[in-house]
C-alpha positions in Angstrom: 19.3 5.9 16.2 22.0 4.9 18.7 22.4 6.7 22.0 25.2 9.3 22.3 28.4 8.6 24.2 29.1 10.2 27.5 32.2 11.2 29.5 30.6 9.6 32.6 27.4 7.7 33.4 25.9 8.3 36.9 25.3 5.1 38.9 22.1 6.5 40.4 19.9 9.1 38.8 17.1 10.7 40.9 14.4 12.8 39.3 11.9 15.2 40.7 9.1 14.9 38.1 7.5 18.3 38.2 5.1 20.2 35.9 2.3 17.7 35.2 -0.4 19.9 36.5 0.9 23.0 34.8 1.2 21.1 31.5 -2.5 20.2 31.6 -3.7 23.6 32.8 -1.8 25.4 30.0 -3.9 23.3 27.6 -7.2 23.7 29.3 -7.2 20.1 30.4 -7.9 18.5 33.9 -4.7 18.1 36.0 -4.9 14.3 35.9 -4.3 14.5 32.1 -0.9 15.9 32.8 -0.1 13.0 35.1 -1.3 10.6 32.5 1.0 12.1 29.9 3.8 12.0 32.5 3.7 8.2 32.3 5.1 8.4 28.8 8.1 10.4 30.1 8.6 7.8 32.9 8.7 5.0 30.3 11.1 6.9 28.0 13.5 7.8 30.8 13.4 4.3 32.4 14.2 2.7 29.0 17.0 5.1 28.3 18.6 4.7 31.8 18.5 0.9 31.4 20.2 1.1 28.0 22.9 3.5 29.3 23.8 1.3 32.2 22.5 3.4 35.0 22.2 1.1 38.0 19.5 2.9 39.9 16.7 5.4 39.0 14.6 7.0 41.7 11.5 8.8 40.6 9.8 11.2 43.0 6.3 10.0 42.3 4.2 11.2 45.2 5.3 13.1 48.3 3.9 13.2 51.8 2.8 16.7 51.1 0.9 15.6 48.0 -1.7 14.1 50.3 -2.9 17.7 50.9 -4.1 17.9 47.3 -7.8 17.7 46.3 -9.1 14.3 47.0 -10.2 13.8 43.4 -6.6 14.4 42.2 -5.1 12.1 44.8 -7.6 9.3 43.9 -6.8 9.8 40.2 -3.1 9.5 40.9 -3.5 6.3 42.9 -5.6 4.8 40.1 -3.0 5.8 37.6 -0.3 4.3 39.7 -2.1 0.9 39.8 -2.6 1.1 36.0 1.1 1.9 35.5 2.3 -1.0 37.6 0.0 -3.4 35.7 0.6 -2.1 32.2 4.4 -1.8 32.6 4.9 -5.3 34.2 6.2 -7.0 31.1 8.4 -4.0 30.3 10.0 -3.9 33.7 10.4 -7.7 34.0 11.6 -8.1 30.4 14.4 -5.6 31.0 15.8 -7.2 34.2 14.7 -4.2 36.3 14.1 -4.6 40.0 11.2 -2.5 41.3 11.4 -1.0 44.8 9.5 1.7 46.7 10.5 4.3 49.3 8.1 6.0 51.6 5.2 5.6 54.0 3.7 2.8 52.0 1.1 1.9 54.6 -0.7 5.2 53.8 -1.3 4.0 50.2 -4.6 2.5 49.2 -4.8 -1.3 49.4 -5.0 -1.6 45.6 -1.7 0.3 45.2 0.0 -1.7 47.9 -1.1 -5.0 46.4 0.2 -4.0 42.9 3.5 -2.8 44.4 3.9 -5.9 46.4 3.4 -8.1 43.4 5.8 -6.2 41.2 8.5 -6.1 43.9 8.1 -9.9 44.4 8.3 -10.7 40.7 11.3 -8.5 40.1 13.2 -9.1 43.4 16.0 -11.1 41.8 16.6 -8.8 38.9 19.9 -6.8 39.1 20.4 -5.0 35.8 18.8 -1.8 37.2 16.7 -0.7 40.2 13.7 1.4 39.6 12.8 3.0 43.0 9.5 4.8 43.2 9.4 7.4 46.0 5.7 7.1 47.1 4.1 8.9 50.0 7.7 10.0 50.5 9.2 12.8 52.6 12.9 13.0 53.4 12.5 14.8 56.8 10.1 12.1 57.9 12.5 9.4 56.6 15.4 10.8 58.6 13.2 11.1 61.8 12.2 7.4 61.3 15.8 6.4 61.0 16.9 8.4 64.0 14.1 6.7 66.0 15.3 3.3 64.9 18.9 4.1 66.0 17.6 5.5 69.3 15.8 2.1 69.9 19.1 0.3 69.3 20.8 2.6 71.8 18.0 1.9 74.4 18.4 -1.8 73.9 22.2 -1.5 74.5 23.1 -2.6 71.0 24.8 0.7 70.2 26.6 3.3 72.2 25.7 6.9 71.5 29.3 8.0 70.9 29.7 5.2 68.4 26.8 6.3 66.1 28.1 6.9 62.6 26.6 7.7 59.2 26.3 4.0 58.4 24.1 3.4 61.4 21.6 6.0 60.1 21.8 4.9 56.5 20.9 1.3 57.1 17.5 2.5 58.4 16.8 4.8 55.5 14.3 3.7 52.8 17.1 3.7 50.3 19.3 1.3 52.3 21.2 -0.9 49.8 21.1 1.7 47.0 24.1 4.0 46.1 23.6 7.7 46.9 22.3 9.6 43.8 25.1 11.0 41.6 22.7 13.2 39.6 19.4 14.9 40.6 17.3 16.2 37.8 14.3 18.5 38.3 11.9 19.3 35.5 9.7 22.5 35.2 12.5 25.0 36.3 11.8 25.0 40.0 15.0 25.5 42.1 14.3 23.5 45.2 14.6 19.9 46.4 11.1 19.7 47.9 11.9 17.4 50.8 13.5 14.8 48.4 16.4 12.6 49.5 18.0 15.3 51.7 20.5 13.0 53.3 21.3 11.0 50.2 22.0 13.9 47.8 24.6 15.6 49.9 27.2 15.4 47.0 24.9 14.9 44.1 25.1 17.0 41.0 22.0 19.1 40.3 20.5 19.7 36.9 17.3 21.8 36.4 15.4 22.1 33.1 12.5 24.3 32.2 10.9 21.4 30.4 7.6 20.2 32.0 7.7 16.5 32.9 5.1 15.3 30.3 7.4 16.7 27.6 10.6 15.2 29.1 12.2 12.7 26.8 15.6 11.0 26.1 17.2 14.1 24.7 16.6 16.0 28.0 18.0 13.1 30.0 21.1 13.1 27.7 21.5 16.8 28.2 21.6 16.3 32.0 24.1 13.4 31.7 26.3 15.4 29.4 26.3 18.2 32.0 27.1 15.7 34.7 30.1 14.4 32.8 31.6 17.9 32.4 31.6 18.6 36.1 34.4 17.8 38.5 33.2 16.0 41.6 35.6 16.8 44.4 33.8 15.6 47.5 35.5 18.3 49.6 39.0 17.8 48.1 40.8 20.1 45.7 40.7 19.6 42.0 44.4 18.8 42.0 43.9 16.0 44.5 41.1 14.5 42.5 43.2 14.6 39.3 46.1 13.0 41.0 43.9 10.2 42.4 42.4 9.6 39.0 45.8 9.3 37.3 47.3 7.0 40.0 
């Protein structure tokens, strides 16, 4: 079956993959089983985005706050991540996907860092789509890190305080080189951003579904992209201005 047609395809889709634990608990299963099932959703969505021509897909895989979870769950998640990177290698490379990662990667176990480093090296020249994994990621921490980097440039005399602009901060963000997300999807019905890409999603369209992440598949992604295509993105301008620019 072919994919549906859309009024617009977002360049960058960012997804808060929520509901793995609840999916498992509702079935009387260990929470890690929900995360394992969530990998199937990751595979489905990555394939669909690649087919549709989405240029970047960022997946909120593990937050800085997630380090507070029980150690057994964290260890299980790290082992699952290594398994995912190894098992999906041919899939990622065969589809021209470049793998990147955003976050405090030095906090990850050595096994995860090694698997990430290998995949990023092998896929570095691919440009059909970027799959960006937000790992050990927190947006407030990312912004603080970027501000500190800009402050060091000011201290060295490379930049004047009054000359600091958005681009100066953005080149120090983890997502430097990626377009800002056009569409943010959150599964499981929660209505919050959870410290995810706070700078980058300033003008992103938001779509929330009650579907828990392990059950998320192509049709749910398509629903979000259809909703995205029906919205008028004005970026602070009036609708009349945007329509005039589109027609000129």
